[in-house]
LUMZAVEX-179981 format. One line per field, with one value per residue: residue in three letters; residue number from 1; x, y, z of N, C-alpha, C in turn. Coordinates in Angstrom, 1 decimal. Example, Ala and Ser with C-alpha at 12.3 -4.5 7.8 and 13.67 -1.06 7.14 Angstrom:
2
aa = [ALA_SER]
i = [1_2]
n.xx = [13.2_12.8]
n.yy = [-5.7_-2.2]
n.zz = [7.8_7.1]
ca.xx = [12.3_13.7]
ca.yy = [-4.5_-1.1]
ca.zz = [7.8_7.1]
c.xx = [13.2_12.9]
c.yy = [-3.3_0.0]
c.zz = [7.8_7.9]
This chain:
156
aa = [UNK_UNK_UNK_UNK_UNK_UNK_UNK_UNK_UNK_UNK_UNK_UNK_UNK_UNK_UNK_UNK_UNK_UNK_UNK_UNK_UNK_UNK_UNK_UNK_UNK_UNK_UNK_UNK_UNK_UNK_UNK_UNK_UNK_UNK_UNK_UNK_UNK_UNK_UNK_UNK_UNK_UNK_UNK_UNK_UNK_UNK_UNK_UNK_UNK_UNK_UNK_UNK_UNK_UNK_UNK_UNK_UNK_UNK_UNK_UNK_UNK_UNK_UNK_UNK_UNK_UNK_UNK_UNK_UNK_UNK_UNK_UNK_UNK_UNK_UNK_UNK_UNK_UNK_UNK_UNK_UNK_UNK_UNK_UNK_UNK_UNK_UNK_UNK_UNK_UNK_UNK_UNK_UNK_UNK_UNK_UNK_UNK_UNK_UNK_UNK_UNK_UNK_UNK_UNK_UNK_UNK_UNK_UNK_UNK_UNK_UNK_UNK_UNK_UNK_UNK_UNK_UNK_UNK_UNK_UNK_UNK_UNK_UNK_UNK_UNK_UNK_UNK_UNK_UNK_UNK_UNK_UNK_UNK_UNK_UNK_UNK_UNK_UNK_UNK_UNK_UNK_UNK_UNK_UNK_UNK_UNK_UNK_UNK_UNK_UNK_UNK_UNK_UNK_UNK_UNK_UNK]
i = [1_2_3_4_5_6_7_8_9_10_11_12_13_14_15_16_17_18_19_20_21_22_23_24_25_26_27_28_29_30_31_32_33_34_35_36_37_38_39_40_41_42_43_44_45_46_47_48_49_50_51_52_53_54_55_56_57_58_59_60_61_62_63_64_65_66_67_68_69_70_71_72_73_74_75_76_77_78_79_80_81_82_83_84_85_86_87_88_89_90_91_92_93_94_95_96_97_98_99_100_101_102_103_104_105_106_107_108_109_110_111_112_113_114_115_116_117_118_119_120_121_122_123_124_125_126_127_128_129_130_131_132_133_134_135_136_137_138_139_140_141_142_143_144_145_146_147_148_149_150_151_152_153_154_155_156]
n.xx = [55.9_55.6_58.2_59.4_57.9_58.8_61.5_61.4_60.2_62.3_64.4_63.3_63.1_65.7_67.0_65.8_66.6_69.0_68.7_69.1_68.5_65.6_64.8_63.7_61.7_63.4_65.7_69.2_70.9_73.6_74.9_77.7_80.9_82.4_83.1_81.1_82.5_84.7_83.4_82.2_84.5_85.5_83.5_84.0_86.6_86.1_84.4_86.2_87.6_85.7_83.6_82.1_80.9_81.0_78.6_76.9_76.4_75.1_74.4_72.6_73.5_75.8_74.7_73.1_75.0_76.2_74.4_74.7_73.6_73.5_73.2_72.8_75.3_75.0_75.0_74.5_75.3_75.3_75.5_76.7_77.2_78.1_77.7_76.0_73.8_73.1_72.3_70.2_68.4_67.9_66.4_64.3_63.0_61.5_62.6_64.8_64.5_65.3_68.0_71.0_71.6_71.4_73.7_73.6_74.8_74.6_74.7_74.8_73.2_75.1_77.5_78.6_78.4_75.9_75.5_73.6_71.3_69.0_68.3_69.4_67.8_65.4_64.9_64.6_62.4_59.7_59.7_60.1_58.2_58.1_60.8_61.8_63.8_66.4_66.5_66.2_68.5_70.5_69.8_70.3_73.1_74.0_73.1_75.1_77.4_76.8_76.7_79.3_80.7_79.6_80.4_83.2_83.6_82.8_84.7_87.1]
n.yy = [113.4_115.5_116.0_116.8_119.3_120.7_120.9_122.3_124.7_125.6_125.9_128.0_130.1_130.4_131.0_133.3_135.0_136.0_138.2_141.5_144.4_146.3_149.8_151.8_154.0_156.3_154.8_154.2_152.8_151.0_149.5_147.4_146.6_144.9_141.7_139.8_139.2_140.9_143.4_143.4_143.5_146.0_147.7_147.4_148.5_151.1_152.1_152.2_154.5_156.5_158.7_156.9_153.7_150.1_148.5_146.3_143.2_141.0_138.0_136.2_134.4_133.3_132.0_130.2_128.7_127.4_125.5_123.9_124.8_126.6_130.0_133.1_135.6_137.7_140.4_142.4_145.4_147.2_150.5_153.0_155.4_156.3_159.0_159.9_158.4_159.4_162.0_161.5_160.2_162.3_163.9_162.2_159.6_157.4_157.2_155.7_153.0_152.6_152.6_150.6_152.2_150.7_149.3_147.4_144.6_142.8_139.8_139.5_137.9_137.6_137.5_139.8_142.5_144.4_147.4_148.8_151.1_152.5_155.9_157.8_160.1_159.2_156.9_158.1_159.9_159.3_160.2_162.9_164.9_164.6_164.7_167.0_169.9_169.1_166.3_166.2_167.5_165.8_163.5_164.5_165.0_162.4_161.3_162.3_161.0_158.3_158.4_159.0_156.8_154.8_155.6_155.6_152.9_151.7_152.8_151.7]
n.zz = [66.1_67.9_68.7_66.2_65.8_68.0_67.5_65.0_65.9_67.6_65.8_64.1_65.9_66.7_64.3_63.5_65.6_64.9_63.3_62.2_64.3_64.2_63.4_66.1_68.1_70.1_70.2_69.4_66.9_65.8_63.1_62.6_61.2_62.7_64.2_66.6_69.1_69.0_69.0_71.5_73.1_72.2_73.2_76.0_76.1_75.2_77.2_79.3_78.8_79.1_81.0_82.7_83.9_83.6_85.2_85.3_83.6_81.2_79.5_77.2_75.3_76.5_78.7_77.4_76.0_78.2_78.7_76.6_74.2_71.2_70.4_68.6_69.3_72.2_74.3_77.1_78.5_81.4_82.2_84.3_87.0_90.3_91.1_89.1_89.7_92.2_91.5_89.8_91.6_93.4_91.8_90.9_92.5_91.5_88.9_89.4_88.9_86.3_86.1_85.9_82.8_79.6_77.2_74.2_72.6_69.8_67.8_64.3_61.5_59.5_60.8_61.7_64.2_66.0_67.6_70.0_71.8_74.1_74.2_76.9_77.4_76.3_77.9_80.5_80.0_80.8_83.5_83.6_84.2_87.0_87.7_86.6_85.5_86.4_86.1_83.3_82.5_83.4_81.8_79.2_79.4_79.8_77.4_75.7_76.8_76.3_73.5_72.9_73.9_72.3_69.7_70.0_70.5_68.1_66.4_67.3]
ca.xx = [55.5_55.9_59.7_59.6_57.4_59.7_62.7_61.1_60.1_63.6_65.1_62.8_63.4_67.2_67.4_65.2_67.2_70.2_68.4_69.4_67.5_64.8_64.8_62.7_61.7_64.3_66.9_70.3_71.3_74.8_75.4_79.1_81.6_83.1_82.5_80.5_83.5_85.5_82.5_82.1_85.8_85.6_82.7_84.7_87.7_85.5_83.9_87.4_88.0_84.6_83.2_81.0_81.5_80.2_78.2_76.2_76.5_74.2_74.5_71.8_74.3_76.7_73.9_72.7_76.2_76.4_73.4_74.9_72.8_74.2_72.4_73.6_75.9_74.1_75.5_74.0_76.2_74.6_76.4_76.3_78.2_77.4_77.2_74.8_72.7_72.6_71.6_68.9_67.5_67.5_65.4_63.1_63.2_60.9_63.5_65.9_64.3_65.8_69.4_71.8_71.2_72.1_74.1_73.2_75.6_73.9_75.4_73.9_73.3_76.3_78.6_78.9_77.7_75.1_75.6_72.4_70.9_67.9_69.0_69.0_66.6_64.2_64.7_64.1_61.3_58.5_59.9_60.5_57.3_58.5_62.2_62.1_65.0_67.6_66.6_66.4_69.9_71.2_69.6_71.1_74.5_74.2_73.0_76.5_78.3_76.5_77.1_80.8_81.0_79.3_81.3_84.5_83.6_82.7_86.0_88.3]
ca.yy = [114.6_116.6_116.3_117.6_120.6_121.4_121.2_123.4_126.0_126.1_126.4_129.2_131.0_130.7_131.6_134.6_135.8_136.6_139.2_142.9_145.1_147.3_151.1_152.0_155.3_156.4_153.9_154.4_151.5_151.1_148.3_147.5_145.5_144.1_140.5_140.0_139.2_142.2_144.5_143.3_144.0_147.4_148.4_147.4_149.5_152.5_152.5_152.5_155.9_157.4_159.0_156.0_152.4_148.9_148.0_145.0_142.5_139.8_137.4_135.0_133.4_132.6_131.1_129.1_127.8_126.6_124.4_123.1_125.4_127.8_131.0_134.2_136.4_138.7_140.9_143.6_146.1_148.2_151.5_154.1_155.8_156.6_160.4_160.0_157.8_160.4_163.1_160.9_160.0_163.5_164.4_161.3_158.2_156.5_157.0_154.8_151.7_152.6_152.5_151.3_152.3_149.6_149.1_146.1_144.1_141.6_139.2_139.5_136.6_137.6_137.4_141.1_142.9_145.6_148.0_149.6_151.5_153.5_157.1_158.2_160.9_158.3_156.1_158.9_160.7_159.1_160.8_164.3_165.7_164.5_165.1_168.4_170.3_168.4_165.0_166.4_167.9_164.5_162.7_165.1_164.7_160.9_161.1_162.6_160.0_157.1_158.6_158.9_155.4_154.0_156.1_155.1_151.4_151.4_153.2_151.0]
ca.zz = [65.6_68.9_68.6_65.0_66.0_69.0_66.7_64.1_66.6_68.1_64.6_63.6_66.9_66.7_63.1_63.6_66.6_64.4_62.4_62.6_65.0_63.4_64.1_67.1_68.7_71.2_70.1_68.5_66.4_64.9_62.4_62.5_60.5_63.6_64.8_68.0_70.2_68.8_69.4_73.0_73.6_71.9_74.2_77.2_76.0_75.1_78.6_80.1_78.4_79.3_82.4_83.1_84.2_83.5_86.6_85.2_82.3_81.0_78.1_77.0_74.6_77.4_79.4_76.5_75.8_79.4_78.6_75.3_73.1_70.5_69.8_68.2_70.4_72.8_75.6_77.6_79.4_82.2_82.4_85.2_87.9_91.6_91.2_88.2_90.5_93.3_90.9_89.3_92.7_94.0_91.0_90.9_93.0_90.5_87.7_89.8_88.3_84.9_86.2_85.0_81.4_78.9_75.8_73.7_71.5_69.2_66.6_63.2_60.7_58.7_61.7_62.3_65.4_66.1_68.9_70.2_73.1_74.2_74.7_78.3_77.4_76.1_79.1_81.6_79.6_81.6_84.8_83.5_85.0_88.4_87.9_86.2_84.8_86.9_85.4_81.9_82.3_83.5_80.7_78.1_79.7_79.6_75.9_75.1_77.2_75.5_72.1_72.8_74.1_71.0_68.6_70.3_70.3_66.7_65.8_67.8]
c.xx = [55.8_57.3_60.0_59.1_58.3_60.9_62.5_61.0_61.4_64.4_64.6_63.1_64.9_67.6_66.9_66.0_68.5_69.9_68.7_68.2_66.9_64.9_63.5_62.8_62.6_65.5_67.9_70.8_72.5_75.1_76.9_79.7_82.4_82.3_82.0_81.6_84.3_84.7_82.4_83.4_86.0_84.7_83.4_85.9_87.2_85.0_85.1_87.8_86.9_84.3_82.0_81.6_80.5_79.8_77.4_76.5_75.6_74.4_73.7_72.6_75.2_75.9_73.4_73.8_76.5_75.4_73.5_74.1_73.5_73.1_73.3_74.1_75.0_74.7_74.9_74.9_75.3_75.7_75.9_77.4_77.5_76.9_76.0_73.6_72.2_71.9_70.2_67.9_67.1_66.4_64.1_63.5_62.7_61.9_64.6_65.7_64.9_67.4_69.9_71.2_72.0_72.5_73.9_74.0_74.9_74.7_74.4_74.1_74.6_77.6_79.1_78.1_76.9_75.3_74.4_72.1_69.7_68.7_68.5_67.8_65.3_63.9_64.1_62.8_60.0_58.5_60.2_59.5_57.7_59.9_62.6_63.4_66.3_67.7_66.8_67.9_70.8_71.1_70.3_72.5_74.8_74.0_74.4_77.5_78.1_76.9_78.6_81.3_80.8_80.2_82.7_84.6_83.6_84.1_87.2_88.6]
c.yy = [115.8_117.0_117.2_119.1_121.4_121.8_122.3_124.7_126.5_126.6_127.8_130.3_131.4_131.3_133.0_135.5_136.5_137.8_140.6_143.5_146.2_148.7_151.2_153.4_155.3_155.6_154.5_153.1_151.7_149.7_148.5_146.5_144.6_142.8_140.8_140.1_140.5_143.4_144.5_143.9_145.5_148.2_148.5_148.5_150.9_153.0_152.9_153.9_156.9_157.7_158.2_154.6_151.3_148.5_146.7_144.5_141.3_139.3_136.1_134.0_132.7_131.6_129.9_128.1_126.9_125.5_123.6_123.6_126.5_128.7_132.2_135.0_137.5_139.1_142.2_144.2_147.2_149.2_152.6_154.5_156.4_158.1_160.6_159.4_158.7_161.5_162.7_160.8_161.2_164.2_163.6_159.9_157.2_156.2_156.0_153.4_151.5_152.4_151.1_151.3_151.4_149.9_147.7_145.7_142.8_141.1_139.1_138.2_136.5_137.6_138.7_141.4_144.2_146.1_149.0_150.0_152.4_154.7_157.3_159.1_160.2_157.5_156.9_159.8_160.5_159.8_162.3_165.2_165.8_165.1_166.4_168.6_169.5_167.0_165.2_166.7_166.6_163.6_163.2_164.9_163.3_160.6_161.3_161.5_158.7_157.2_158.5_157.5_154.6_154.4_155.5_153.6_151.0_151.7_152.4_149.8]
c.zz = [66.6_68.8_67.4_65.2_67.0_68.3_65.7_64.8_67.1_66.9_64.2_64.6_66.8_65.4_63.0_64.5_66.0_63.4_63.0_63.3_64.0_64.1_65.0_67.7_70.0_71.2_69.2_68.1_65.4_64.4_62.3_61.6_61.4_63.9_66.2_69.1_70.2_69.3_70.9_73.6_73.4_72.8_75.5_77.2_75.9_76.4_79.5_79.9_78.7_80.8_82.9_83.4_83.9_84.9_86.5_83.8_82.4_79.6_78.0_76.2_75.5_78.2_78.6_76.2_77.0_79.4_77.3_74.1_72.5_70.0_69.4_69.5_70.9_74.1_75.9_78.7_80.1_82.6_83.4_86.1_89.2_91.6_90.2_89.0_91.5_92.7_90.4_90.5_93.4_93.1_91.0_91.4_92.1_89.4_88.1_89.2_86.9_84.9_86.5_83.6_80.6_77.5_75.4_72.5_71.0_68.0_65.5_62.4_59.9_59.5_62.2_63.5_65.2_67.5_69.0_71.6_73.0_74.7_76.1_78.4_77.2_77.3_80.3_81.3_80.5_83.0_84.8_84.2_86.5_88.6_87.4_85.4_85.2_86.2_83.9_81.6_82.4_82.3_79.4_78.2_79.4_78.1_75.3_75.5_76.4_74.0_71.9_73.0_72.8_69.9_68.8_70.1_68.9_66.0_66.2_67.0]
């Protein structure tokens, strides 16, 4: 019975993980017609053209595959640049915990991918009292960069 419950729990978790993301405050969510691998490559190509860089990556699906488990595709890209970091830290050292800001590619149940991210303005909002106009300006600038990366990745 324990084995059955464990298997059922794993099945429900894994089948639910492939559901599309729901709208959330401060998030931008793009459903795409691209497959997961194609969307991951499109993000990489879009970042190459943008004034930002991929500084971190993580993938739960790659880690699971390494353990012989298959889950829907999942990749997080941390994007930033050193001059953005310096400007952010000059405005608010506490805001530094939020860098790099992430793009999230998830595989949907139908095999397509979703590209989502929290807007930099949303990410940095808790630090605006401390960081003032300089942090607000950086967040607004980064909102545009993330929008461009996302739009480019979707179009590629």
